[in-house]
C-alpha positions in Angstrom: 9.4 11.2 20.1 9.8 7.5 18.7 7.7 5.4 20.7 9.9 2.8 22.3 8.9 -0.8 22.0 8.0 -3.3 24.3 11.1 -5.3 25.8 9.9 -8.7 25.4 9.0 -7.9 21.4 10.9 -10.3 19.4 13.1 -10.0 16.6 12.1 -9.5 13.2 13.6 -12.1 10.5 16.4 -11.0 8.1 14.9 -10.2 5.0 18.3 -9.2 3.0 18.4 -13.2 2.5 15.7 -12.1 -0.3 17.7 -9.5 -2.2 20.5 -12.0 -1.9 18.3 -14.7 -3.4 16.9 -12.1 -6.3 20.3 -11.4 -7.2 21.8 -14.3 -7.6 19.2 -15.3 -9.9 19.7 -12.4 -12.0 23.1 -12.7 -11.9 22.8 -16.6 -13.3 20.6 -15.7 -16.0 22.6 -12.8 -17.3 25.7 -15.2 -17.0 23.9 -16.9 -20.2 24.1 -13.7 -21.9 27.7 -13.3 -22.7 29.0 -9.9 -22.8 26.4 -7.9 -21.4 27.8 -4.5 -21.6 25.0 -1.9 -21.2 21.5 -1.4 -19.8 18.8 0.4 -21.1 15.6 1.7 -19.5 12.6 0.5 -21.7 11.2 4.0 -23.0 9.0 2.3 -25.9 11.3 4.0 -28.6 13.3 2.6 -31.3 16.8 0.9 -29.8 20.1 2.2 -31.1 22.4 -0.4 -30.5 25.6 -2.0 -32.9 25.1 -5.2 -30.3 24.1 -8.5 -31.9 22.1 -9.5 -28.9 19.9 -8.0 -27.2 18.4 -8.7 -23.3 15.1 -7.5 -22.2 14.3 -7.4 -18.4 10.5 -6.6 -18.3 7.1 -7.1 -16.4 4.8 -9.3 -18.1 2.7 -6.3 -19.6 1.3 -6.8 -23.1 2.2 -2.9 -23.9 5.6 -3.7 -23.5 5.7 -6.8 -25.5 4.4 -5.2 -28.3 7.1 -2.9 -28.4 9.6 -5.4 -28.3 8.0 -6.9 -31.1 8.0 -3.9 -33.2 11.8 -3.7 -32.1 12.5 -7.3 -33.6 10.5 -6.5 -36.6 12.3 -3.3 -37.3 15.2 -5.5 -37.2 14.0 -7.6 -40.1 13.5 -5.1 -42.6 17.0 -4.1 -43.2 18.1 -7.8 -42.4 19.7 -7.0 -39.4 20.6 -10.3 -37.9 20.5 -10.2 -33.8 19.6 -12.8 -30.9 16.9 -12.0 -28.7 16.0 -12.7 -25.1 13.2 -11.9 -22.7 13.2 -12.2 -19.4 10.0 -11.9 -17.6 9.9 -11.1 -13.7 8.6 -12.0 -11.6 6.9 -15.0 -14.1 5.8 -15.1 -18.0 2.2 -15.1 -18.8 0.4 -17.0 -21.7 -1.1 -13.9 -23.3 2.4 -12.2 -23.5 3.6 -15.4 -25.5 0.3 -15.3 -27.2 1.3 -11.7 -28.4 4.7 -12.7 -29.7 3.0 -15.3 -31.5 0.5 -13.0 -33.2 3.4 -10.5 -34.3 5.2 -13.4 -36.1 8.4 -13.2 -33.4 8.0 -16.0 -31.3 10.8 -18.2 -32.9 12.9 -15.1 -32.6 13.3 -14.8 -29.3 14.1 -17.1 -26.2 12.1 -16.6 -23.0 13.2 -16.9 -19.3 11.6 -15.9 -15.9 13.2 -14.1 -13.1 11.1 -15.0 -10.0 11.9 -12.0 -8.0 8.8 -11.7 -6.2 9.6 -9.7 -3.4 11.4 -6.3 -2.4 12.1 -5.7 1.1 11.7 -1.8 1.4 12.6 -1.7 5.0 12.8 -4.2 8.0 9.5 -4.5 8.3 7.8 -3.6 4.8 8.2 -5.9 1.6 6.6 -4.9 -1.6 5.5 -6.9 -4.4 5.5 -3.4 -6.8 2.7 -4.8 -8.7 0.6 -1.4 -8.7 -1.7 -3.0 -11.6 -2.7 -6.0 -9.2 -5.8 -3.4 -8.0 -6.8 -2.7 -11.2 -6.6 -5.9 -12.9 -7.9 -8.3 -10.1 -10.7 -6.0 -8.7 -11.6 -4.0 -11.5 -11.1 -5.9 -14.5 -11.4 -9.6 -12.8 -8.1 -10.7 -13.9 -7.0 -13.2 -11.7 -3.4 -13.7 -13.2 -1.7 -12.1 -10.2 -3.3 -14.1 -7.9 -0.9 -17.1 -8.4 1.9 -14.7 -8.4 0.7 -13.7 -4.8 0.2 -17.1 -3.7 4.3 -18.1 -4.8 5.5 -14.9 -3.0 3.9 -16.2 0.2 5.3 -19.3 -0.7 8.8 -18.0 -1.1 8.6 -16.5 2.4 7.3 -19.9 3.8 10.2 -21.8 2.7 12.7 -19.4 3.8 11.0 -18.4 7.5 8.0 -20.7 7.7 6.4 -22.6 8.9 3.5 -20.7 9.7 1.7 -21.3 12.8 -1.9 -19.8 11.4 -3.1 -18.2 8.8 -6.2 -15.9 9.0 -7.7 -14.0 5.7 -10.8 -12.2 4.6 -11.9 -11.3 1.2 -12.5 -13.3 -2.2 -8.5 -12.5 -3.6 -6.9 -13.6 -0.1 -9.0 -16.8 -0.1 -7.8 -17.8 -3.6 -4.0 -16.6 -2.9 -4.1 -19.2 0.3 -5.7 -21.9 -1.7 -2.9 -21.3 -4.7 -0.2 -21.0 -1.7 -1.6 -24.3 -0.3 -1.0 -26.1 -3.4 2.1 -25.1 -3.7 3.3 -26.1 -0.2 1.9 -30.0 -1.0 3.5 -30.1 -4.4 6.9 -29.5 -2.9 8.9 -31.2 -0.6 8.3 -30.2 2.9 11.5 -29.5 4.9 12.1 -28.8 8.6 13.1 -25.5 9.2 13.5 -23.2 12.4 9.7 -20.7 12.5 10.5 -17.3 12.4 7.0 -16.0 11.5 4.0 -17.2 13.5 1.0 -15.9 12.4 -0.2 -14.8 8.9 -3.3 -12.4 7.9 -4.2 -12.1 4.3 -6.7 -8.9 3.8 -8.3 -7.5 0.4 -7.8 -4.0 -0.6 -11.8 -3.8 -1.1 -12.5 -5.2 2.3 -11.7 -1.5 3.4 -12.2 1.5 0.9 -12.5 4.0 3.5 -8.7 4.1 4.9 -6.9 4.8 1.6 -9.6 7.6 0.9 -8.7 9.5 4.4 -6.1 12.4 4.1 -2.8 11.0 5.5 -1.5 12.8 8.4 1.4 10.8 9.5 5.0 12.3 8.3 5.4 9.4 5.9 2.0 9.4 4.7 2.6 13.2 4.0 5.8 12.5 2.4 4.3 9.9 -0.2 1.1 12.1 -0.7 3.5 15.3 -1.8 6.6 13.7 -3.2 5.5 10.1 -4.2 7.8 7.6 -2.5 8.6 4.9 -5.0 10.5 1.9 -3.9 11.1 3.1 -0.5 13.1 6.1 -2.4 12.1 9.7 -2.6 13.5 12.7 -4.9 13.1 16.0 -3.1 13.3 18.8 -5.3 14.8 22.4 -5.3 12.1 23.7 -2.8 13.6 21.0 -0.4 16.8 21.4 -0.7 17.1 24.7 -1.0 19.5 24.3 -4.0 19.4 24.1 -7.5 19.7 20.4 -7.5 17.3 17.2 -6.5 18.3 14.8 -4.3 17.3 11.0 -4.3 16.8 10.0 -0.5 16.2 6.4 0.7 13.5 6.5 3.3 13.9 3.5 5.9 15.1 2.8 9.3 18.7 3.7 8.4 17.6 6.9 8.4 18.0 7.7 12.0 16.0 11.2 11.9 13.3 9.5 9.5 13.0 6.3 11.7 12.0 8.6 14.7 9.3 10.8 13.2 7.9 8.8 10.1 5.1 7.3 12.3 4.2 10.6 14.0 1.3 12.7 13.4 2.5 15.6 11.5 1.8 18.1 14.1 4.6 16.8 16.3 7.2 16.8 13.5 8.5 20.3 13.9 8.8 20.2 17.2 10.8 16.6 17.4 13.2 18.4 14.7 14.0 21.5 16.5 14.9 19.3 19.5 17.4 17.3 17.1 18.7 20.6 15.6 19.5 21.3 19.3 21.0 18.7 20.3 23.0 18.3 17.3 24.7 21.5 18.1 25.3 20.7 21.5 27.2 17.4 19.8 29.3 19.9 17.4 29.8 22.3 20.3 31.8 19.7 22.7 34.9 20.2 20.3 35.4 23.4 21.8 37.9 23.1 25.0 39.5 19.5 23.3 43.0 18.6 23.5 44.6 17.0 20.2 43.7 13.3 21.3 40.2 14.3 22.4 39.8 16.2 19.2 41.6 13.1 17.0 38.9 10.4 18.6 36.2 13.0 17.5 36.8 13.8 14.2 37.2 9.4 13.7 34.3 8.5 15.5 31.8 11.1 15.6 32.0 13.7 13.1 31.2 11.9 9.9 27.9 10.7 12.0 27.1 13.9 13.0 27.3 15.6 9.4 25.4 12.6 8.1 22.7 13.4 10.6 22.9 17.2 9.6 22.3 16.8 6.1 19.3 14.5 6.9 17.8 16.9 9.6 18.3 19.7 6.5 16.6 17.5 4.1 13.6 16.5 6.3 13.1 20.2 8.0 12.9 21.0 4.2 10.4 18.5 3.5 8.3 19.5 6.6 8.5 23.1 5.4 7.3 22.0 2.0 4.0 19.9 3.0 3.5 23.0 5.3 3.3 25.6 2.4 1.4 22.9 -0.1 -1.3 21.6 2.8 -1.6 25.2 4.0 -2.7 26.3 0.2 -5.4 23.7 0.1 -7.3 24.8 3.1 -6.0 21.4 4.7 -7.7 22.1 8.3 -11.0 22.5 6.4 -11.0 19.5 4.2 -10.0 17.6 7.3 -13.0 18.7 9.3 -15.2 17.8 6.2 -13.6 14.2 6.3 -14.1 13.7 9.9 -17.5 15.0 9.7 -18.6 12.5 7.0 -16.5 9.7 8.8 -19.0 10.5 11.9 -22.0 11.1 10.0 -22.8 14.5 10.7 -23.9 17.7 8.9 -23.9 15.8 5.5 -25.4 18.5 3.6 -23.1 21.2 4.8 -20.3 18.4 3.4 -22.1 18.2 0.1 -21.6 22.0 -0.1 -18.1 21.5 0.3 -17.5 19.2 -2.2 -19.7 21.1 -4.5 -17.6 24.1 -4.3 -14.5 22.0 -4.1 -15.5 20.7 -7.7 -17.0 23.9 -9.1 -13.6 26.0 -8.5 -11.7 22.6 -10.2 -9.5 22.6 -7.0 -8.3 18.7 -8.0 -9.7 16.4 -10.1 -8.2 13.5 -7.9 -9.1 15.4 -4.7 -13.0 15.7 -5.6 -13.4 12.1 -6.9 -11.9 11.1 -3.4 -14.4 13.1 -1.5 -17.1 12.1 -3.8 -16.4 8.4 -2.7 -15.8 8.9 0.5 -19.1 10.6 1.0 -20.6 7.3 -0.8 -19.0 4.8 1.1 -19.7 6.4 4.5 -23.3 7.3 3.5 -23.9 3.5 2.3 -24.9 5.2 -1.1 -25.9 8.6 -2.3 -29.6 9.8 -2.8 -30.5 9.8 -6.5 -30.9 13.8 -6.7 -27.5 13.9 -4.7 -26.0 11.5 -6.9 -27.0 13.0 -10.6 -26.4 16.5 -9.3 -22.8 15.8 -8.5 -21.9 13.8 -11.2 -23.3 16.7 -13.6 -21.2 19.0 -11.9 -18.1 17.0 -11.5 -18.3 16.0 -15.8 -18.9 19.7 -16.4 -15.7 20.6 -14.4 -13.4 18.0 -15.4 -14.8 16.4 -18.9 -17.5 14.2 -19.9 -14.6 11.4 -20.5 -15.4 10.9 -16.8 -18.1 8.8 -17.7 -16.1 5.5 -17.9 -14.5 6.8 -14.4 -18.1 6.6 -12.8 -19.0 3.4 -14.1 -15.4 2.1 -12.7 -16.4 3.6 -9.3 -20.0 2.3 -9.3 -18.5 -1.6 -10.4 -16.1 -1.3 -7.2 -19.0 0.1 -5.4 -16.7 3.3 -4.4 -19.3 5.4 -5.8 -22.9 4.2 -6.3 -26.6 5.7 -6.0 -28.9 4.4 -3.4 -31.9 2.4 -5.1 -35.4 3.5 -4.3 -36.2 2.1 -0.6 -32.5 1.4 -0.1 -32.1 3.5 3.0 -29.4 2.8 5.7 -32.3 1.7 7.6 -33.7 -1.1 5.4 -30.1 -2.1 4.6 -29.6 -2.8 7.9 -32.3 -4.7 8.6 -31.9 -6.6 5.6 -28.4 -7.6 6.8 -29.8 -8.5 10.6 -32.1 -10.7 8.7 -29.3 -12.6 7.2 -27.7 -12.9 10.1 -30.1 -14.1 12.2 -31.3 -16.7 9.2 -30.0 -20.2 10.3 -29.5 -21.0 6.5 -26.9 -18.0 6.2 -24.1 -20.5 6.2 -23.9 -19.3 2.4 -24.5 -16.0 0.9 -28.1 -15.9 -0.4 -29.4 -13.6 -3.5 -30.8 -11.2 -0.8 -27.2 -10.5 0.3 -25.8 -11.1 -2.8 -27.6 -7.7 -3.9 -25.9 -6.0 -1.3 -22.5 -6.9 -2.3 -21.2 -3.6 -3.7 -22.9 -1.4 -0.6 -20.4 -0.3 2.2 -22.6 -0.9 5.3 -19.9 1.7 6.5 -22.4 3.0 9.6 -23.1 -0.5 11.0 -19.2 -1.5 10.9 -18.1 1.6 12.5 -20.7 1.0 15.3 -19.9 -2.5 15.7 -16.1 -1.9 15.8 -16.1 1.2 17.4 -13.8 2.9 14.2 -15.0 6.4 15.0 -13.9 7.0 18.7 -16.3 9.0 21.0 -14.9 12.6 21.9 -15.6 12.9 25.3 -12.1 14.8 25.9 -9.3 16.5 23.9 -7.2 13.8 21.8 -3.5 14.3 22.9 -1.7 13.5 19.5 1.9 13.7 21.6 0.4 10.6 23.3 -1.9 8.7 20.9 -4.1 6.1 22.9 -5.4 3.9 20.2 -4.6 3.5 16.5 -7.0 6.6 15.5 -4.1 9.1 16.1 -3.0 8.3 12.7 -6.0 10.0 11.5 -5.7 12.8 13.9 -8.0 10.7 16.6 -10.9 10.5 14.1 -10.8 7.0 12.9 -9.4 3.9 13.5 -8.8 2.0 10.1 -11.4 -0.6 9.5 -8.3 -3.2 8.0 -6.3 -2.6 11.1 -9.1 -2.8 13.6 -9.8 -6.2 11.9 -6.6 -7.7 12.6 -6.5 -6.6 15.9 -9.8 -8.1 16.7 -9.0 -11.6 14.7 -5.5 -11.7 16.5 -7.4 -11.0 20.1 -9.9 -13.5 19.2 -7.5 -15.9 17.8 -10.1 -16.4 15.0 -13.5 -14.7 13.8 -15.7 -16.4 16.5 -17.9 -13.4 17.8 -17.3 -11.4 14.7 -20.0 -13.2 12.6 -22.0 -10.1 12.2 -19.0 -7.8 11.0 -18.0 -10.7 8.4 -21.5 -10.7 6.8 -21.3 -6.9 6.3 -18.2 -7.3 4.7 -19.7 -9.7 2.4 -17.6 -12.9 3.9 -14.7 -14.8 2.1 -13.2 -15.1 5.7 -11.1 -18.0 6.8 -8.7 -19.2 9.9 -6.7 -22.1 9.3 -4.0 -23.5 11.6 -1.1 -24.8 9.8 1.2 -25.9 12.6 0.3 -25.9 16.2 4.2 -26.2 17.3 5.4 -22.9 16.9 7.2 -21.3 19.9 5.7 -18.2 22.1 8.1 -15.8 20.4 7.2 -16.4 16.8 3.5 -16.4 17.7 3.8 -12.6 18.4 5.6 -12.3 14.7 2.4 -11.4 12.6 2.7 -11.0 8.7 0.0 -9.3 7.3 -0.5 -9.5 3.2 -2.5 -6.5 2.0 -3.8 -7.8 -2.0 -4.7 -4.8 -3.5 -2.2 -2.0 -2.0 -1.6 -0.4 1.5 -1.1 2.8 2.8 1.8 4.3 5.0 -1.2 5.3 7.4 -2.0 1.8 8.0 1.6 0.6 8.3 2.0 3.3 11.2 -1.3 2.3 12.7 0.0 -1.4 12.7 3.5 -0.5 13.9 1.6 1.3 17.1 -0.6 -1.6 17.6 2.5 -4.0 17.8 4.3 -1.8 20.8 0.9 -1.7 22.7 0.5 -5.5 22.4 3.9 -6.8 22.1 3.5 -7.8 18.6 6.1 -7.3 15.6 4.2 -6.6 12.4 6.0 -7.6 8.9 3.6 -5.9 5.9 3.6 -7.5 3.0 1.8 -5.7 -0.1 1.2 -5.9 -4.0 2.0 -2.0 -3.8 2.3 0.8 -1.7 -1.1 3.0 -2.2 -2.5 6.2 -1.3 -5.7 7.9 -2.7 -4.4 9.2 -5.6 -2.7 6.0 -6.9 -6.0 4.4 -6.0 -8.3 6.7 -7.9 -5.9 7.4 -10.9 -6.0 3.4 -11.6 -10.0 4.2 -11.9 -10.3 7.2 -14.2 -11.7 7.2 -17.7 -8.7 9.2 -19.3 -5.5 8.9 -18.3 -3.6 11.4 -15.9 
């Protein structure tokens, strides 16, 4: 079931060092606070404690800092004397200190930083756990987290570098790269054994289509239905078949999960059934054993079999729950509509389906996702379609979503075609720019296209939508399109594949211009060994989906690479769009 890696695949670095480093730094900070006896979760409620000192470990968020100010000022009213310490992680921002000063408590608190930049979620996934990165950077234009991304990259470079080459695309990626280079130049150079070869940085707004598509690999579906947080998921009574919920870590240590996580969901039940039969066979070995054999079985195998049985039961329950929920939403019809949008066929029928979806009020976020997918794949909506669909959405879900539409327009996710800006005119403008010898810099004409997706042109040039000459066998995938039932190869992953094959952006000039540029390729250290050259670190700035991770794992198995995914947060269509809603979900 799980596809085996090539025998010559290199070994991944040991990222447990990151956990140990973060733990030691936190212990050092807490040891400065004597007699820490209790931890409280920040819940924006009054603090009830008799302790004469309070230590707050927080993200540098204005709302949380204001709450701490309220706590301190509330203590001042009865004249209560306490010591206060705020530990910001991964770093403090001037804006937070300004709030403390405005509220008159700057002198009452001591401030420190816990540089906890990276959380390893699995052997090949590391997260900054900064879901606000996407909204702050791409919507609000707040670039404060760029330095954080650069620092995270610098930490990896310090522990596992030197890197051989760095490729990237996107404005944020370029700034993060420059921030990292500044930190390299500021620090002292140490000779180290390279464990990571090449690095690829990519902005989320380079590819919005992929996170807007329904996930159909097992791990992606589990995230969509149950929401995976920090690599952990909580399965409720509908999965556990009891009155209790169970929290489970989803990583490569889970032997059942590790074999189905990257599989198309249509293959999962067959595997789980076979696994159950194999497990029963292993239990049946007990029959006919003598005392010595039984003792060996109990001490060596039984514990592992019981653990595997428990996990198998949970994943069967999760799969059944997914099937029920997806059947209710007419999932096959939904996928068919998505595939037609990606292929550019029967658009009027797709619009009718979306209208029905909105008018039935099936799901606010789901309806918005389909609208955005329609807009991006069609390079904007015709004015009459835009006005009609917008009016229907506001009527169904509320006029407060006027701000939602403004946010989506600003990001280019849901836009109205301007008069004369048909797909043909758009492509001819881009073609002219490509042939223009002075197009080394973005011209005013090209800047006007900045928020257009150019998806059709990109799809043709990169062959993102495979031709269906024959039936796609999801049990034996032939390319990365399997993660979307053979209908679409994620643009982000296709770009990574092409750049690695070409060792740069040569030959992809028209593609990068369609993507609004900001691409770069830099040789950092040309002395890397062959093995490390095949370990690729991919950093997604603005979030990454589990589908993309599965696609990169497939590409790695095919090409003999090992991919390490570093992301500001794990995302999906719901998280992406919830960050842009005009009202709070």
